C-alpha positions as CSV (number, residue, x, y, z in Angstrom):
1,X,-90.7,125.9,110.5
2,X,-90.7,127.8,107.2
3,X,-91.8,131.4,106.9
4,X,-94.8,132.1,104.6
5,X,-93.7,134.1,101.5
6,X,-96.4,136.8,101.9
7,X,-95.4,137.9,105.5
8,X,-91.7,137.6,104.5
9,X,-92.4,140.0,101.5
10,X,-94.2,142.4,103.7
11,X,-91.4,142.4,106.3
12,X,-88.9,142.9,103.4
13,X,-91.0,145.8,102.1
14,X,-90.8,147.4,105.6
15,X,-87.0,147.2,105.5
16,X,-87.0,149.4,102.3
17,X,-88.9,152.1,104.3
18,X,-91.5,152.6,101.6
19,X,-92.9,155.8,103.0
20,X,-89.5,157.4,103.3
21,X,-88.7,156.3,99.7
22,X,-92.0,157.8,98.5
23,X,-91.1,161.0,100.3
24,X,-87.8,161.1,98.5
25,X,-89.5,160.8,95.2
26,X,-91.9,163.5,96.1
27,X,-89.1,165.9,97.1
28,X,-87.3,165.4,93.8
29,X,-90.6,165.9,91.8
30,X,-91.3,169.1,93.7
31,X,-87.8,170.4,93.0
32,X,-88.0,169.5,89.3
33,X,-91.4,171.3,89.0
34,X,-90.0,174.3,91.0
35,X,-87.0,174.6,88.6
36,X,-89.2,174.5,85.5
37,X,-88.6,171.0,84.3
38,X,-91.3,169.9,81.9
39,X,-93.2,167.4,84.1
40,X,-94.9,165.8,81.2
41,X,-91.5,164.4,80.2
42,X,-91.6,162.2,83.3
43,X,-94.3,160.1,81.7
44,X,-91.5,158.8,79.4
45,X,-90.3,155.5,80.9
46,X,-86.7,156.6,80.6
47,X,-87.0,160.1,81.9
48,X,-89.1,158.9,84.8
49,X,-85.7,157.9,86.2
50,X,-85.2,161.5,87.4
51,X,-87.7,160.6,90.2
52,X,-87.4,156.8,90.4
53,X,-83.6,156.5,90.5
54,X,-83.2,158.3,93.8
55,X,-85.9,156.2,95.2
56,X,-84.1,153.0,94.1
57,X,-80.9,154.3,95.6
58,X,-82.6,155.1,98.9
59,X,-84.4,151.8,99.1
60,X,-81.1,150.0,98.5
61,X,-79.4,152.1,101.1
62,X,-82.1,151.2,103.7
63,X,-81.7,147.5,103.0
64,X,-77.9,147.4,103.3
65,X,-78.1,149.5,106.5
66,X,-80.3,147.0,108.1
67,X,-78.2,144.1,106.8
68,X,-75.1,145.5,108.6
69,X,-76.9,146.8,111.7
70,X,-78.5,143.5,112.9
71,X,-76.8,143.6,116.3
72,X,-77.7,147.2,117.1
73,X,-81.3,146.8,115.9
74,X,-81.9,143.8,118.1
75,X,-81.0,146.0,121.0
76,X,-82.5,149.3,120.0
77,X,-85.7,148.1,118.2
78,X,-86.0,144.3,118.6
79,X,-89.6,144.5,117.2
80,X,-88.3,145.8,113.9
81,X,-85.2,143.6,113.6
82,X,-86.4,141.5,110.7
83,X,-83.0,140.6,109.0
84,X,-82.1,137.0,109.8
85,X,-85.5,136.4,111.3
86,X,-88.5,137.2,109.1
87,X,-86.3,138.0,106.1
88,X,-83.3,136.0,105.0
89,X,-80.0,137.9,104.9
90,X,-79.2,136.8,101.3
91,X,-82.6,138.2,100.2
92,X,-81.7,141.5,101.6
93,X,-78.2,141.5,100.0
94,X,-79.5,140.4,96.6
95,X,-82.3,143.0,96.5
96,X,-79.9,145.7,97.6
97,X,-77.6,144.9,94.7
98,X,-80.6,144.5,92.3
99,X,-81.9,148.0,93.2
100,X,-78.4,149.4,92.9
101,X,-77.6,147.9,89.5
102,X,-81.0,149.1,88.1
103,X,-80.3,152.6,89.5
104,X,-76.9,152.7,87.9
105,X,-78.1,151.4,84.6
106,X,-81.0,153.9,84.6
107,X,-78.5,156.6,85.5
108,X,-76.3,155.6,82.6
109,X,-79.3,156.0,80.3
110,X,-80.0,159.4,81.6
111,X,-76.3,160.4,81.2
112,X,-76.4,159.1,77.6
113,X,-79.7,161.0,76.9
114,X,-78.4,164.3,78.2
115,X,-74.8,164.0,77.1
116,X,-73.3,164.3,80.6
117,X,-71.7,161.9,83.0
118,X,-73.3,163.6,86.1
119,X,-76.3,161.3,86.6
120,X,-74.5,158.0,86.5
121,X,-71.5,159.4,88.5
122,X,-73.9,160.7,91.2
123,X,-75.7,157.4,91.5
124,X,-72.4,155.5,91.8
125,X,-71.1,157.9,94.5
126,X,-74.3,157.8,96.5
127,X,-74.5,154.0,96.3
128,X,-70.9,153.7,97.5
129,X,-71.5,156.1,100.4
130,X,-74.6,154.2,101.6
131,X,-72.7,150.9,101.3
132,X,-69.8,152.2,103.5
133,X,-72.0,154.0,106.0
134,X,-72.7,151.2,108.5
135,X,-69.4,149.2,108.4
136,X,-67.0,152.1,108.0
137,X,-68.5,155.6,108.6
138,X,-71.0,155.2,111.3
139,X,-68.5,154.5,114.1
140,X,-66.2,157.5,113.2
141,X,-67.8,160.4,115.0
142,X,-69.6,162.8,112.9
143,X,-68.5,161.3,109.6
144,X,-71.5,159.0,109.3
145,X,-73.9,161.9,110.0
146,X,-72.2,164.0,107.4
147,X,-72.3,161.2,104.8
148,X,-76.0,160.6,105.2
149,X,-76.8,164.3,105.3
150,X,-74.9,164.8,102.0
151,X,-77.0,162.0,100.5
152,X,-80.3,163.7,101.6
153,X,-79.1,167.1,100.4
154,X,-78.2,165.6,97.0
155,X,-82.0,165.0,96.4
156,X,-82.3,168.7,95.9
157,X,-79.2,168.9,93.7
158,X,-80.4,165.9,91.7
159,X,-83.7,167.5,91.0
160,X,-82.6,171.1,90.7
161,X,-79.3,170.9,88.9
162,X,-78.6,167.5,87.2
163,X,-81.4,167.6,84.6
164,X,-80.0,170.9,83.3
165,X,-76.3,170.0,83.7
166,X,-75.7,169.9,80.0
167,X,-77.0,173.5,79.5
168,X,-75.5,175.6,82.3
169,X,-72.0,176.7,83.3
170,X,-70.7,177.5,86.8
171,X,-71.8,181.1,86.6
172,X,-75.3,179.9,85.8
173,X,-75.8,177.7,88.9
174,X,-79.1,178.5,90.6
175,X,-78.5,179.7,94.1
176,X,-82.0,178.8,95.6
177,X,-81.5,175.0,95.1
178,X,-78.1,175.2,96.6
179,X,-79.4,177.0,99.6
180,X,-82.3,174.6,100.0
181,X,-79.9,171.7,99.8
182,X,-77.7,173.2,102.5
183,X,-80.5,173.8,104.9
184,X,-82.0,170.3,104.3
185,X,-78.5,168.8,104.8
186,X,-78.0,170.7,108.1
187,X,-81.4,169.7,109.4
188,X,-80.9,166.1,108.5
189,X,-77.5,166.2,110.3
190,X,-79.3,167.3,113.4
191,X,-81.9,164.5,113.0
192,X,-79.2,161.9,112.5
193,X,-77.6,163.2,115.7
194,X,-80.9,162.7,117.5
195,X,-81.3,159.2,116.1
196,X,-77.8,158.4,117.3
197,X,-78.9,159.5,120.8
198,X,-81.9,157.2,120.6
199,X,-79.7,154.3,119.5
200,X,-76.8,155.0,121.7
201,X,-77.0,151.7,123.7
202,X,-77.0,149.5,120.6
203,X,-74.3,151.5,118.9
204,X,-72.0,151.1,122.0
205,X,-72.7,147.4,122.1
206,X,-71.6,147.3,118.4
207,X,-68.5,149.5,119.2
208,X,-69.8,152.3,117.0
209,X,-68.3,155.5,118.4
210,X,-70.9,157.9,117.0
211,X,-70.7,161.6,117.7
212,X,-73.5,161.3,120.2
213,X,-71.7,158.7,122.2
214,X,-68.5,160.7,122.3
215,X,-70.1,163.8,123.6
216,X,-71.4,164.4,127.2
217,X,-75.2,164.8,127.8
218,X,-74.7,168.5,128.2
219,X,-72.7,168.8,125.0
220,X,-75.3,166.9,123.1
221,X,-78.1,169.1,124.5
222,X,-76.4,172.4,123.9
223,X,-75.2,171.4,120.4
224,X,-78.7,170.4,119.3
225,X,-80.2,173.6,120.8
226,X,-77.7,175.8,119.0
227,X,-78.1,173.8,115.8
228,X,-81.9,174.0,115.9
229,X,-81.8,177.7,116.5
230,X,-79.4,178.5,113.7
231,X,-81.2,176.2,111.2
232,X,-84.5,178.0,112.2
233,X,-83.0,181.3,111.3
234,X,-81.6,180.1,108.0
235,X,-84.9,178.3,107.1
236,X,-86.9,181.5,107.8
237,X,-84.5,183.6,105.8
238,X,-84.6,181.3,102.8
239,X,-88.4,181.1,102.9
240,X,-88.7,184.9,103.1
241,X,-86.4,185.2,100.1
242,X,-88.7,182.8,98.2
243,X,-91.7,185.0,99.2
244,X,-93.3,182.0,101.0
245,X,-96.8,182.2,102.4
246,X,-97.0,183.5,105.9
247,X,-98.5,180.2,107.1
248,X,-95.3,178.5,105.9
249,X,-93.1,181.0,107.9
250,X,-95.2,180.5,111.0
251,X,-95.2,176.7,110.7
252,X,-91.4,176.7,110.3
253,X,-90.9,179.1,113.3
254,X,-93.2,176.8,115.4
255,X,-91.2,173.7,114.3
256,X,-87.9,175.4,115.1
257,X,-88.9,176.6,118.5
258,X,-90.5,173.2,119.3
259,X,-87.2,171.4,118.3
260,X,-85.1,173.8,120.4
261,X,-87.3,173.2,123.4
262,X,-87.4,169.4,123.0
263,X,-83.6,169.4,122.6
264,X,-83.4,171.3,125.9
265,X,-85.8,168.8,127.5
266,X,-83.9,165.8,126.0
267,X,-87.1,164.3,124.5
268,X,-85.4,162.7,121.6
269,X,-88.3,160.7,120.2
270,X,-90.6,163.7,119.8
271,X,-87.6,165.8,118.7
272,X,-87.0,163.4,115.8
273,X,-90.7,163.5,114.8
274,X,-90.7,167.3,114.8
275,X,-87.6,167.5,112.7
276,X,-89.2,165.2,110.1
277,X,-92.1,167.6,110.0
278,X,-89.7,170.5,109.6
279,X,-88.0,168.9,106.7
280,X,-91.4,168.6,105.0
281,X,-92.1,172.2,105.6
282,X,-89.0,173.2,103.7
283,X,-90.7,172.1,100.5
284,X,-93.9,174.0,101.1
285,X,-92.7,177.1,99.2
286,X,-92.1,174.9,96.2
287,X,-95.8,174.0,95.8
């Protein structure tokens, strides 16, 4: 029995994680605005790539991750395992490469426009990392978590540094974007750790030796508690330095304490949700 093209398209769209992709574009736009980029320039079809290119790379990464993780997903989240069922595997692969090629081509245009190889080189590196994540990096302890966290942190560097790469030198690098990227990367590392704990049964079935599966329950609990506590301190310090509104500081403190408590309790589902909220709060001072 053939699958109707409309439900198949909607299932494929879900594989791209559209809300996450939109969040990525919003993060980059906020960083661009924060760093003084002329937002009106984004109305130009080419320069809109500063926002759209990371979204294309993220969508392509989500597609290829689900392509390689069919076995794990059918164990961990069978209701969301669409690859090979509602969506054909070749469709996932073709659209992954389509998004990747468009992103690389757009990145090449941005490089030509600004006279710097940084945009296209960054797109190529991120595309390669996301391709290698599931088949090569995910089963090598913390390496997979580090790789994904570097990709997430690069959103800040892309929006905060790359559009101005042709005009600054090393001594002119802006410290606030680097600090925000570091905190965002650390928080994402913790969230990837939590997600590995949620998916531990499927990862073991697929012989993925993730960091979570290599550690004992006590080590995972203590590690997440310490990580959440330290990240809370750094987040509050960065926000205070940026003279953030008191409500932002209070919200971040509440999120940090909640994450530390949920890590202690081992409630990984709620912990992941709170960490996602926390990541959003990091961008509040940029408004």
